[in-house]
LUMTOR-34669 format. One record per atom (N, C-alpha, C, O): residue number from 0; residue in three letters; x, y negated, z. Coordinates in Angstrom, 3 decimals. Each point is the difference from the previous one (the first is absolute). Example, Ala and Ser with C-alpha at 12.3 -4.5 7.8 and 13.67 -1.06 7.14 Angstrom:
    i   aa      east     north        up
    0  ALA    13.190     5.690     7.800
    0  ALA    -0.890    -1.190     0.000
    0  ALA     0.900    -1.200     0.000
    0  ALA     1.036     0.019     0.665
    1  SER    -1.386    -1.069    -1.385
    1  SER     0.820    -1.190     0.060
    1  SER    -0.770    -1.090     0.730
    1  SER     0.509    -1.108     0.169
END
This chain:
    i   aa      east     north        up
    0  MET   -10.765    37.349     8.782
    0  MET     1.270     0.146    -0.173
    0  MET     0.752     0.327     1.443
    0  MET    -0.316    -0.433     1.109
    1  THR     1.213     1.169    -1.393
    1  THR     0.649     0.249     1.234
    1  THR     1.302    -0.750     0.367
    1  THR     0.624    -0.495    -0.938
    2  ILE    -0.177     0.363     2.100
    2  ILE     0.946    -0.638     0.159
    2  ILE     1.292     0.171    -0.713
    2  ILE     0.643    -1.016    -0.262
    3  ALA    -0.197     2.154    -0.073
    3  ALA     1.147     0.747    -0.575
    3  ALA    -0.132    -0.847    -1.504
    3  ALA     0.870    -0.704    -0.514
    4  THR    -2.213     1.001    -0.001
    4  THR    -0.058    -0.921    -1.359
    4  THR     0.110    -1.030    -0.148
    4  THR     0.458    -0.410    -1.068
    5  ARG    -0.853    -0.507     2.140
    5  ARG    -0.126    -1.472     0.151
    5  ARG     1.476    -0.197     0.176
    5  ARG     0.478    -0.841    -0.761
    6  ARG     0.425     1.470     1.659
    6  ARG     1.433    -0.222     0.060
    6  ARG     0.846     0.053    -1.206
    6  ARG     0.901    -0.816    -0.194
    7  GLU    -1.235     1.934    -0.749
    7  GLU     0.792     0.157    -1.447
    7  GLU    -0.502    -1.115    -0.659
    7  GLU     0.775    -0.547    -0.784
    8  GLN    -1.943     0.058     0.921
    8  GLN    -0.330    -0.894    -0.966
    8  GLN     0.709    -1.462     0.336
    8  GLN     0.344    -0.835    -0.836
    9  THR    -0.244     0.764     1.978
    9  THR     0.710    -1.233     0.716
    9  THR     1.186    -0.113    -0.313
    9  THR     0.412    -1.105    -0.351
   10  LYS     0.374     2.123     0.392
   10  LYS     1.546     0.267    -0.426
   10  LYS     0.010    -0.210    -1.505
   10  LYS     0.942    -0.707    -0.357
   11  GLU    -1.555     1.034    -0.401
   11  GLU    -0.126    -0.048    -1.488
   11  GLU    -0.065    -1.498    -0.346
   11  GLU     0.711    -0.616    -0.794
   12  MET    -1.880     0.093     1.686
   12  MET    -0.261    -1.553    -0.700
   12  MET     1.334    -1.062     0.770
   12  MET     0.406    -1.017    -0.562
   13  ALA     0.125     1.501     1.908
   13  ALA     1.248    -0.862     0.335
   13  ALA     1.150     0.208    -0.846
   13  ALA     0.877    -0.862    -0.047
   14  ALA    -0.791     2.031    -0.694
   14  ALA     1.315    -0.057    -0.756
   14  ALA     0.190    -1.132    -1.177
   14  ALA     0.973    -0.149    -0.740
   15  THR    -2.075    -0.529     0.787
   15  THR    -0.132    -0.926    -1.088
   15  THR     0.343    -1.473     0.431
   15  THR     0.309    -0.860    -0.825
   16  PHE    -0.395     0.609     2.319
   16  PHE     0.216    -1.123     0.572
   16  PHE     1.330    -0.385     0.362
   16  PHE     0.734     0.935     0.322
   17  SER    -0.301    -1.960    -0.299
   17  SER     1.273    -0.439     0.580
   17  SER    -0.346    -1.360     1.026
   17  SER     0.874    -0.415     0.762
   18  LYS    -1.990    -0.110    -0.816
   18  LYS    -0.320    -1.008     0.888
   18  LYS    -1.655     0.059     0.329
   18  LYS    -0.941     0.056    -0.792
   19  ILE     0.948    -0.082     1.839
   19  ILE    -1.535     0.250     0.444
   19  ILE    -0.400    -1.341     1.023
   19  ILE     0.560    -0.345     1.040
   20  LEU    -1.749    -0.273    -1.743
   20  LEU    -0.675    -0.944     0.682
   20  LEU    -1.068     0.178     0.798
   20  LEU    -1.088     0.356    -0.450
   21  CYS     1.344    -0.627     1.914
   21  CYS    -1.189     0.439     0.843
   21  CYS    -0.832    -1.042     0.772
   21  CYS     0.347    -0.398     1.112
   22  PRO    -1.351     0.012    -1.681
   22  PRO    -0.594    -1.010     0.924
   22  PRO    -0.485     0.440     1.274
   22  PRO    -0.479     1.122     0.165
   23  ILE     0.606    -2.073     0.834
   23  ILE    -0.332     0.409     1.562
   23  ILE    -0.814    -1.253     0.675
   23  ILE     0.308    -1.187    -0.114
   24  ASP    -1.156     1.597     0.671
   24  ASP    -0.602    -0.951     0.937
   24  ASP    -0.271     0.491     1.799
   24  ASP    -0.882    -0.152     0.846
   25  PHE     2.115     0.745    -0.936
   25  PHE     0.022     0.729     1.673
   25  PHE    -0.997     0.694     0.543
   25  PHE    -0.043     0.133     1.223
   26  GLU    -0.766     0.332    -1.916
   26  GLU    -1.061     0.889     0.239
   26  GLU     0.244     1.415    -0.165
   26  GLU     0.693     0.318    -0.966
   27  ARG    -1.141     0.614     1.742
   27  ARG     0.435     1.511     0.132
   27  ARG     0.223     0.501    -1.523
   27  ARG     1.082     0.424    -0.407
   28  ASP    -2.135    -0.521    -0.297
   28  ASP     0.336     0.489    -1.469
   28  ASP     1.118    -0.345    -1.054
   28  ASP     0.489     0.647    -0.926
   29  SER    -0.233    -2.136     1.505
   29  SER     0.934    -0.653    -0.797
   29  SER     1.580     0.612     0.580
   29  SER     0.942     0.295    -0.736
   30  MET    -0.958    -0.217     2.041
   30  MET     0.933     0.538     0.606
   30  MET     0.290     1.415    -0.671
   30  MET     1.114     0.321    -0.414
   31  ASP    -2.073     0.364     0.363
   31  ASP     0.100     1.460    -0.441
   31  ASP     0.725     0.031    -1.577
   31  ASP     0.849     0.801    -0.390
   32  ALA    -1.431    -1.869    -0.332
   32  ALA     0.476    -0.066    -1.264
   32  ALA     1.633    -0.194     0.008
   32  ALA     0.719     0.576    -0.817
   33  VAL    -0.281    -1.348     1.714
   33  VAL     1.527    -0.480     0.291
   33  VAL     0.612     1.059     0.241
   33  VAL     1.125     0.180    -0.466
   34  ASP    -1.745     0.742     1.247
   34  ASP     0.657     1.161     0.201
   34  ASP     0.143     1.011    -1.118
   34  ASP     1.072     0.597    -0.098
   35  LEU    -1.922    -0.384    -0.640
   35  LEU    -0.001     0.693    -1.354
   35  LEU     0.896    -0.743    -0.757
   35  LEU     0.921     0.657    -0.486
   36  ALA    -0.941    -2.010     0.221
   36  ALA     0.957    -0.372    -0.991
   36  ALA     1.596     0.045     0.460
   36  ALA     0.917     0.048    -0.820
   37  CYS    -0.754    -0.068     2.058
   37  CYS     1.283     0.369     0.686
   37  CYS     0.590     1.484    -0.704
   37  CYS     1.087     0.187    -0.546
   38  GLN    -2.094     0.677     0.748
   38  GLN     0.115     1.618    -0.117
   38  GLN     0.433    -0.203    -1.534
   38  GLN     1.164     0.302    -0.262
   39  LEU    -1.891    -0.732    -0.673
   39  LEU     0.421     0.175    -1.563
   39  LEU     0.739    -0.766    -0.238
   39  LEU     0.539     0.279    -1.071
   40  ALA    -0.035    -1.497     1.655
   40  ALA     1.221    -0.755    -0.352
   40  ALA     1.313     0.852     0.575
   40  ALA     1.123    -0.115    -0.492
   41  LYS    -1.431     0.954     1.569
   41  LYS     1.258     0.711     0.603
   41  LYS     0.301     1.290    -1.103
   41  LYS     1.138     0.342    -0.324
   42  GLN    -2.056     0.125    -0.044
   42  GLN     0.046     1.362    -0.848
   42  GLN     0.486    -0.568    -1.418
   42  GLN     0.580     0.834    -0.695
   43  ASN    -0.709    -1.992     0.205
   43  ASN     0.511    -0.414    -1.331
   43  ASN     0.847    -0.989     0.048
   43  ASN     0.241    -0.507    -1.095
   44  SER     0.422    -0.044     2.219
   44  SER     0.894    -0.937    -0.025
   44  SER    -0.448    -1.341    -0.623
   44  SER     0.678    -0.725    -0.728
   45  ALA    -2.106     0.504     1.204
   45  ALA    -0.664    -1.246    -0.562
   45  ALA     0.072    -0.980     1.291
   45  ALA     0.307     0.300     1.154
   46  THR    -0.691    -1.589    -1.698
   46  THR    -0.128    -1.110     1.035
   46  THR    -1.459    -0.300     0.441
   46  THR    -0.935     0.205    -0.775
   47  VAL     0.801    -0.558     1.684
   47  VAL    -1.314    -0.351     0.446
   47  VAL    -0.343    -1.497     0.463
   47  VAL     0.534    -0.525     0.977
   48  CYS    -1.437    -0.067    -1.751
   48  CYS    -0.028    -1.585     0.321
   48  CYS    -1.486    -0.187     0.646
   48  CYS    -1.047     0.320    -0.564
   49  LEU     1.145    -0.804     1.640
   49  LEU    -1.240    -0.066     0.667
   49  LEU    -0.620    -1.644    -0.341
   49  LEU     0.681    -1.006    -0.198
   50  LEU    -2.027     1.111     0.205
   50  LEU    -0.557    -1.434    -0.683
   50  LEU    -1.265    -0.279     1.016
   50  LEU    -0.877     0.861     0.066
   51  THR     0.792    -1.871     0.605
   51  THR    -1.221    -0.695     0.942
   51  THR    -0.291    -1.202    -0.559
   51  THR     0.798    -0.908    -0.227
   52  VAL    -2.229     0.933    -0.036
   52  VAL    -0.745    -0.968    -0.522
   52  VAL    -0.962    -0.568     0.973
   52  VAL    -0.784     0.790     0.526
   53  ILE     0.732    -1.936    -0.239
   53  ILE    -0.788    -0.759     0.884
   53  ILE    -0.982    -0.876    -0.754
   53  ILE     0.305    -0.821    -0.866
   54  GLY    -1.341     1.059     1.242
   54  GLY    -1.102    -0.856    -0.942
   54  GLY    -0.225    -1.408     0.628
   54  GLY    -0.020    -0.249     1.205
   55  VAL    -0.114    -0.455    -2.030
   55  VAL    -0.221    -1.561     0.338
   55  VAL    -1.752    -0.044     0.327
   55  VAL    -0.872     0.344    -0.798
   56  PRO     0.695    -0.778     1.962
   56  PRO    -1.747    -0.214     0.064
   56  PRO    -0.515    -0.857    -0.839
   56  PRO     0.752    -0.854    -0.470
   57  PRO    -1.917     0.875     0.151
   57  PRO    -0.828    -0.667    -0.595
   57  PRO    -0.181    -1.164     0.380
   57  PRO    -0.120     0.007     1.225
   58  VAL     0.012    -1.343    -1.780
   58  VAL    -0.138    -1.322     0.193
   58  VAL    -0.980    -0.143     1.262
   58  VAL     0.330    -0.641     0.998
   59  GLY    -1.614     1.319    -1.133
   59  GLY    -0.904    -0.125     1.050
   59  GLY     0.309     0.768     1.149
   59  GLY    -0.737    -0.171     0.971
   60  ALA     1.647     0.961    -0.875
   60  ALA     0.348     0.798     1.127
   60  ALA     1.084    -0.957     1.149
   60  ALA     0.810     0.473     0.798
   61  THR    -1.036    -1.507    -0.975
   61  THR     1.177    -0.944     1.001
   61  THR    -0.671    -0.209     1.210
   61  THR     0.665    -0.464     0.926
   62  ALA    -2.059     0.758    -0.716
   62  ALA    -0.727    -0.285     1.263
   62  ALA     0.107     1.451     0.703
   62  ALA    -0.556     0.008     1.099
   63  LEU     1.082     1.099    -1.439
   63  LEU    -0.140     1.195     0.470
   63  LEU     1.346     0.115     0.889
   63  LEU     1.094    -0.415    -0.380
   64  PRO    -1.320     0.987     1.516
   64  PRO     1.173     0.085     0.875
   64  PRO     1.169     0.982    -0.547
   64  PRO    -0.250     1.031    -0.624
   65  PRO     1.471    -1.449     0.916
   65  PRO     1.106     0.892    -0.635
   65  PRO     0.099     1.279     0.522
   65  PRO    -0.164     0.385     1.157
   66  VAL     0.490     0.300    -2.289
   66  VAL     0.145     1.636    -0.012
   66  VAL     1.475     0.335     0.605
   66  VAL     0.959    -0.535    -0.556
   67  PRO    -0.740     1.362     1.627
   67  PRO     1.113     0.363     0.418
   67  PRO     0.789     0.852    -1.158
   67  PRO    -0.497     0.753    -0.837
   68  ILE     1.950    -1.114     1.049
   68  ILE     0.949     0.404    -1.053
   68  ILE    -0.223     1.915    -0.085
   68  ILE    -0.129     0.609    -1.062
   69  PHE     0.132    -0.097     2.153
   69  PHE     0.031     1.454     0.085
   69  PHE    -1.509     0.308     0.751
   69  PHE    -0.165     0.124     1.214
   70  PRO    -0.680    -0.052    -2.061
   70  PRO    -1.608     0.575     0.354
   70  PRO     0.025     1.375     0.492
   70  PRO    -0.849     0.534     0.713
   71  ASN     1.943    -0.017    -1.189
   71  ASN     0.023     1.504     0.396
   71  ASN     0.328     0.444     1.075
   71  ASN     1.101    -0.466     0.292
   72  PRO    -1.583     1.321     0.683
   72  PRO     0.115     0.046     1.427
   72  PRO     1.465     0.449     0.183
   72  PRO     0.771    -0.473     0.836
   73  GLU    -0.502     1.390    -1.675
   73  GLU     1.611     0.530     0.086
   73  GLU     0.953    -1.154     0.170
   73  GLU     1.021     0.117     0.677
   74  PHE    -1.338    -1.172    -1.260
   74  PHE     1.144    -1.189     0.212
   74  PHE    -0.594    -1.075     0.788
   74  PHE     0.252    -1.173    -0.277
   75  ALA    -1.206     1.569     1.468
   75  ALA    -0.635    -0.939     0.659
   75  ALA     1.324    -0.514     0.943
   75  ALA     0.201    -1.185     0.263
   76  CYS     0.695     2.354     0.212
   76  CYS     0.836    -0.712     0.725
   76  CYS     0.978    -1.178    -0.461
   76  CYS     0.564    -0.728     0.817
   77  TYR    -0.401     0.596    -2.335
   77  TYR     0.644    -1.047    -0.277
   77  TYR    -0.512    -1.386     0.113
   77  TYR     0.802    -0.934     0.010
   78  ASP    -2.246     0.702     0.085
   78  ASP    -0.931    -0.955     0.409
   78  ASP     0.146    -0.682     1.268
   78  ASP    -0.088    -1.220     0.140
   79  ASN     0.348     2.179     0.907
   79  ASN     0.179    -0.628     1.129
   79  ASN     1.043     0.416     0.602
   79  ASN    -0.112     1.085     0.572
   80  PRO     1.242    -1.693    -0.518
   80  PRO     1.333     0.125     0.464
   80  PRO    -0.106    -0.054     1.315
   80  PRO    -0.836    -0.810     0.401
   81  ARG     1.551     1.557     0.597
   81  ARG     0.083     0.005     1.552
   81  ARG     1.064    -0.785     0.417
   81  ARG     0.239    -0.128     1.201
END
């Protein structure tokens, strides 16, 4: 499938949407999905709703060390304020 064909299909699909739900976990792939959702929304006067879900650890995981909120290195600067 060529890029031009994919863009045409994307435009056809986007024409049917007025609201776009975009789940994110702040990883690179999900941020790319946000960019695409925004492009589609702009083309079709649609609304983008972002959804972040944080899983609850299992009961037996209480002995594990805490996981930082931003494990992605791109966001490491938020963990260590200067």
